[in-house]
VOVEXNU-776711 format. One record per residue: x, y, z of N, C-alpha, C, O in turn. Coordinates in steps of 0.05 Angstrom, whole numbers, plus 5000, padded with zeros to 4 digits. Layout:
# residues N
XYZXYZXYZXYZ ...
//
This chain:
# residues 208
538602059669538501939641539902129622539302369622 541702029606543202199588541502289565539902139554 541702539558540102649536540902509510543202459504 538802449495539302319469540302519448539202739446 542302449434543402619413541702609388540802389380 541302839376539702849351541302729328543702769326 539902589311541202489287541502719267540302929271 543102679246543402889226540802969213540303199209 539102769208536502819196534702989215533403179206 534702909241533103049260534103339264532503529267 536803379263537903649266537103819243536404059247 537103709218536303859195533303929197532504149188 531703749207528903799210528304019230526604189226 529904029252529604239272530304509260528904709264 532604519245533404769233531404859212530705099211 530404669196528404739176525904849189524605039179 525104719211522704809225523005089236521205249235 525405149247526005419258525805629236524705839240 527005559213527005749190524105789180523406019174 522605569179519805599170518205759189516505929181 518605729215517105879235517806169234516106349236 520406229230521306509228520206629202519306859202 520206479180519106579155516206639158515206839147 514706459171511906499175511306739192509506899187 513006789213512707019231513307269216511807469218 515507269199516307519186515007559159515207779147 513707349148512507379122510207589123509607719103 508907619147506907819150508108099152506808299149 510708099158512108359161512708479134514208679132 511508369113511608509087510308779091510908969076 508508799110507209059116509309259127509109499121 511209169142513209349153515109439130515809679129 515809259113517409339089515909539072517009739064 513309489068511709679053511509949066511610159053 511209949092511010199107513610369103513410599096 515910239106518510379102518910459073519710679067 518210279055518610339026516910569017518010749004 514410569024512610789016513311049031513111269020 514111029056514911259072517311399059517311639055 519411239053521811359041521111469013522111689006 519511328998518911418971517311688971518011868957 515311698988513611938990515312179000515112398988 516912139021518512359031520612449011521112689007 521812258997523812318976522612488954523812688946 520312408945518912568923518212848933518413038919 517212858958516413118970518813308972518613538965 521013198983523413368985524413458958525113688954 524413278939525313328912523713558899524713748888 521013528901519213728890519513998903519614208890 519713998930519914258944522514398939522614638937 524714248938527314368933527414478904528414698900 526214328885526214428858524514668854525114848837 522314688868520414908864521115158880520415378872 522415118903523015348921526015418922526715648927 527715218918530615258921531415308950533715398954 529715248969530315298997531215039010529714839011 533715039021534814799033533414709058533814489068 531714879069530314809094528514569091527914429110 527714509066526014279061527414019066526113809068 530114019068531613779074530913669102531413429107 529813839119529113749146526813539144526313399164 525513529121523313329118524413049120523012859126 527013009114528212749115528012629143527812379146 527912799163527712699191525012579197524612439217 523112619179520412499182520612189179519012039190 522612099163522911809158523511659184522011479191 525711729198526311579222524211629244523711449261 523011869244521011929265518511759262517711629281 517411759238515011609233515511309233514111149246 517611229219518310949218519110829244518410609251 520610989260521510899286519210849306519410679324 517010999303514710969320512910739310511910579325 512610719283510810519272511910239273510410049278 514510209269515709939267515309769292514309549290 516009869317515609699340512709629345512109399354 510809809339508009749342507109529323505809339331 507909549298507209349278508509079284507308869281 511109089293512608839300511308699323511108449323 510508839344509308719367506708579360506108359369 505108709343502608589334503108329319501708129322 505108339301505708109285506807879302506007649299 508807939319510107729334508307619356508607389364 506407779365504507679385502807449375501707299391 502607429349501007209337502706979328501706789316 505406999333507206809320508206589338509706419328 507406569363508206349380511006399393511806629396 512306179399514906189412517006319394517106259370 518706489406520806629391523106439387524106319406 524106409362526306229356528906389354529006629355 531106229352533806359348533806529323535006739323 532506429302532506579277531006839280531807039268 528906839296527507089302529307289316529507529309 530807189336532607359351534807479333535507709335 535907299316538007389298537007609279538407809274 534707569268533507759250533008029264533608239253 531908009288531308259303533808409310533908659307 535908269318538408399325539808519301541208719302 539508379278540708479253539608749246541208929240 537008789248535709039241536209249263536309489257 536509159288537209339309539909469305540309709308 541809309297544509399291544409599268545709809269 542909539247542709719224541509979232542410199224 539409969249538010219258539810389275539910629272 541310269294543110419311545310549295546010779300 546410399276548610509260547610739243549210929239 545110739234544010959219543811209237544311439228 543011169262542811399281545611519286545911759286 547611339289550411439293551311599269552511809273 550811499245551711639221550311909219551612109211 547811919225546312179225547512379244547912609237 548112289268549312469288552012569279552712809282 553612389267556312469257556012679234557512879234 554112639216553712829194552813099204553713309194 551013099224550113349236552513489250552813729248 554213329263556613449276558413589255559413809260 558913449233560613569212559313829201560714019195 556613819199555314049187555414299205555914519195 555014259230554714489248557314559263557514789273 559214379265561714439279564114469261566114599268 563914349237566214369218565314509193566914549174 562714589191561614729168562214579142562814689121 561814309144562314139121559813969116558713849134 559013969091556613819083557513539074558713509053 556813339090557613069083555112879082555312639087 552812999075550412839075550412629053548912429054 552112659033552312459012553412199023552711979014 555012219044556011979058553811829071553811589073 551811979081549411859093547911689073547011469078 547611799048546211659027547711399020546411189018 550311419017551911189011551810969033551410739027 552011059058552010879080549310729082549210489086 547110879079544510769080544110549059542910339064 545110609034544710419012546810199012546910038993 548410179032550209949036549309779059549009539057 548709919082547909769106545109649104544809409111 543109799094540409689092540309449073539109249080 541409469049541409229031542908989044542008769040 545109049058546608829071544808679092544808439093 543408839108541608729129539408569116538608359125 538208689094536008549081536908299067535508099068 539308299055540308059042540807839063540207609058 541907919086542407719107539707599117539507359121 537707769120535007659128533907479106532807269112 534207559081533107399059534507129058533106919053 537107119062538506859063537706699087537506449085 537306829110536606689134533906549132533606319140 531906689120529306569118528706459090526506369084 530806459073530606339047528406469030526706329019 528506739029526506889013528007038991529407238996 527706938966529207048943528507338937530207488927 526007418942525207688935526807898952527408108942 527407828977529007998994531908018984533108228983 533007788976535707788966536007938940537808098936 534107898921534108048896533808348900535208508888 531908428917531508708923534008838936534709058929 535208688954537608788967539908818947541409018950 540208638929542308668908541908918891543809058884 539308978884538709218869539509468885540709658875 538709468911539409698928542309728932543409948932 543709498935546609508939548009618914550009758916 547009548890548109658865548009958865549910098856 545710068874545410358876547310468897548510688893 547710328919549510418940552410428930553810618936 553210228916556010218905556310438885558510558883 554310488868554410708849554710968863556311148855 553311008886553511248902556411288912557511508911 557511068923560311078933562211158911564011318915 561911038888563711098865563511388856565511508849 561011488856560611778849562011958869563312148861 561711898894563012068915566012048912567412258914 567111808908570011768906571011908881573312008881 569411908860570312028834569712318832570312448811 568512438852567912718852565512788834565213018826 563812598828561412648812559212758830558512628850 558012978823555913098839553412938837552512858815 552112878860549712728861547312918855545912998874 547012988830544913178822542213058826541712828819 540313218837537613118843536213018818534612838820 536713138795535313068771535712778763533912658750 537912658769538412378762538712198787538211958786 539712308809540212138832537712078848537411858858 535812268851533412218866531811988855530811818870 531311978828529911748817531411488823530111278828 534111498823535611248828535311168858535010938864 535311368875535011318904532211198909531911008925 530211308897527411208900527210928889525910758901 528510878866528410608854529610408873528510178876 531710478887533010288906531010198928531009968934 529510388939527610308960525110168949523910008963 524410238925522210088913523009788909521509608915 525509748899526509478895527009338921526509098923 528009478941528709348967526309288984526209088998 524309458984522209439004519309418992517809249001 518709578972515909568962515409308947513409178952 517109238929516708998913516808748931514908588929 518908708947518808468965516508468985515408258991 515708708994513508729013510908629001509408479014 510408698976507908598963508208298957506208158959 510508208950510907918946510507758971509107548971 511507858994511207719019508207719028507207509037 506907939024504007949031502407769013500407639022 503107748988501707568969502107278978500207118978 504507208986505106928995503606879021502506659024 503507069038502007039064499106989059497806829072 498007139039495207109032494606839021492506719027 496406729005496006458993496106249015494606059014 498006279034498206089056495706079073494905869083 494506319078492206329094489706219080487506209091 
//
């Protein structure tokens, strides 16, 4: 028996259902956004305070606490969330791979920056800041558009604006002084992750 072709209306209903299921699955992941947002914010403030009070560059190693803690916590939180979400859809897979690409690219950039620092005696960590604030907002915006969540899109746009500002400063030779850039960097992650994370959790609470 030949398979029946879906009508246009039925196709739209299937797509809408997939998006709704993905949004329901990931709407609880506001907790993951909050974890990353607060983690980056706390570490950024700690590094800023320690550098300002001691003047010792060794405190920059605290930045590595972000991928270490976040990299361990994210898979655990994601498995718990997805385990309650039913069958995995194409939208789920697309979202997961999107963030996997972003995470891998961040690791590559970190390795390259370390290589420049120790083999070429060149400090290019500002490139890491710029790259992070371009790639992460792009991934978040794509996810927001995929699951039709405006808070993610708006937060990503705010983060992207900071990222573009960072690129322009580097290109123009403007020093990214901690006194004004660190608050801007922190603002980007508050806008990208903390605010949308609370909005997503609020919506999840209302649905329940």
